[in-house]
C-alpha positions as CSV (number, residue, x, y, z in Angstrom):
1,X,-30.6,7.5,-10.0
2,X,-30.5,3.8,-10.7
3,X,-32.8,1.2,-9.7
4,X,-30.0,-1.6,-9.5
5,X,-29.2,-3.3,-6.4
6,X,-26.2,-2.4,-4.1
7,X,-22.9,-4.5,-4.3
8,X,-23.2,-7.3,-2.1
9,X,-19.8,-7.2,-1.1
10,X,-19.0,-3.3,-0.3
11,X,-22.6,-2.2,-0.3
12,X,-21.7,0.6,-3.1
13,X,-24.7,2.1,-4.6
14,X,-22.5,3.0,-7.9
15,X,-23.2,-0.5,-9.6
16,X,-23.8,-0.9,-13.2
17,X,-25.0,-3.5,-15.8
18,X,-22.4,-4.8,-18.4
19,X,-23.3,-7.7,-20.8
20,X,-25.8,-9.4,-18.2
21,X,-23.8,-8.9,-15.4
22,X,-24.0,-6.3,-12.6
23,X,-20.5,-4.9,-12.0
24,X,-19.1,-2.7,-8.6
25,X,-16.7,-0.2,-9.8
26,X,-15.5,0.3,-6.2
27,X,-14.3,-3.4,-5.2
28,X,-14.4,-4.9,-8.6
29,X,-17.1,-7.5,-7.8
30,X,-19.1,-9.0,-10.6
31,X,-22.6,-10.9,-10.1
32,X,-25.4,-12.0,-12.0
33,X,-29.0,-11.7,-11.3
34,X,-29.5,-15.5,-10.5
35,X,-26.5,-15.5,-8.1
36,X,-27.5,-12.2,-6.4
37,X,-29.8,-14.2,-4.1
38,X,-27.4,-16.8,-3.3
39,X,-24.4,-14.6,-2.8
40,X,-26.2,-12.3,-0.2
41,X,-26.7,-15.7,1.8
42,X,-22.8,-16.8,1.4
43,X,-21.3,-13.5,2.4
44,X,-18.6,-14.1,5.1
45,X,-19.6,-12.4,8.5
46,X,-17.0,-11.9,11.1
47,X,-17.5,-10.1,14.2
48,X,-14.7,-8.8,16.6
49,X,-14.8,-9.1,20.6
50,X,-16.9,-6.2,20.9
51,X,-19.6,-7.4,18.2
52,X,-18.6,-5.0,15.4
53,X,-18.8,-6.6,11.8
54,X,-15.4,-6.7,10.4
55,X,-14.8,-5.8,6.6
56,X,-11.7,-6.5,4.5
57,X,-9.2,-3.6,4.7
58,X,-10.3,-2.7,8.2
59,X,-7.6,-1.8,11.0
60,X,-7.8,-3.5,14.5
61,X,-6.3,-3.6,17.7
62,X,-5.2,-6.7,19.7
63,X,-6.9,-6.9,23.1
64,X,-5.0,-9.9,24.8
65,X,-1.4,-10.8,24.8
66,X,-1.1,-13.4,22.1
67,X,1.8,-16.2,22.2
68,X,3.2,-16.7,18.8
69,X,3.6,-20.5,17.9
70,X,7.5,-21.2,17.4
71,X,8.6,-17.8,18.7
72,X,9.8,-16.8,22.3
73,X,8.0,-13.4,22.0
74,X,4.4,-12.5,21.7
75,X,2.1,-10.0,20.3
76,X,1.3,-7.6,23.0
77,X,-2.1,-5.9,23.8
78,X,-2.7,-2.6,22.2
79,X,-0.9,-3.7,18.7
80,X,-2.4,-2.4,15.8
81,X,-2.9,-4.3,12.6
82,X,-3.6,-2.5,9.4
83,X,-5.5,-3.9,6.4
84,X,-6.7,-7.2,7.6
85,X,-8.2,-9.8,5.0
86,X,-11.2,-12.1,6.3
87,X,-10.9,-15.7,5.5
88,X,-12.9,-19.0,6.3
89,X,-11.6,-21.1,9.1
90,X,-11.0,-21.0,12.8
91,X,-8.2,-18.1,12.6
92,X,-10.4,-15.9,10.4
93,X,-8.1,-13.0,9.9
94,X,-5.3,-12.9,7.6
95,X,-2.6,-10.0,8.3
96,X,0.8,-8.8,8.7
97,X,1.8,-7.7,12.1
98,X,4.8,-5.4,12.3
99,X,7.8,-7.3,13.8
100,X,6.3,-10.7,13.1
101,X,5.3,-10.8,9.6
102,X,2.1,-12.8,7.9
103,X,0.0,-14.2,10.5
104,X,-3.7,-15.4,11.0
105,X,-5.4,-14.1,14.1
106,X,-9.0,-15.0,15.6
107,X,-11.4,-12.5,15.5
108,X,-12.3,-12.7,19.2
109,X,-8.9,-11.2,20.3
110,X,-9.1,-8.0,18.0
111,X,-11.3,-4.9,18.3
112,X,-12.0,-2.6,15.3
113,X,-10.4,0.9,15.5
């Protein structure tokens, strides 16, 4: 097929070159040859409680009852959270939890489905 490298974000093999940039048709990421070495070093790596690597769009399960700040209720163990988004910081998962709305979670309190 092609001797182009895989996408540094989603690892897709279907990358192509367009006007001096590499483009991934699956996730839409664009990068140049110069930034390719830098971008592979700066990719955010987040692991769940079991050590599995999490990616944007994964589904996870809460492994511990979590108190919600400003609310009298808590997120119960076993709650499923769909389509997470990884972010920098202490609470490194952005998501929407049914019954609670938008929330940030720590990856140490979830496991990948």
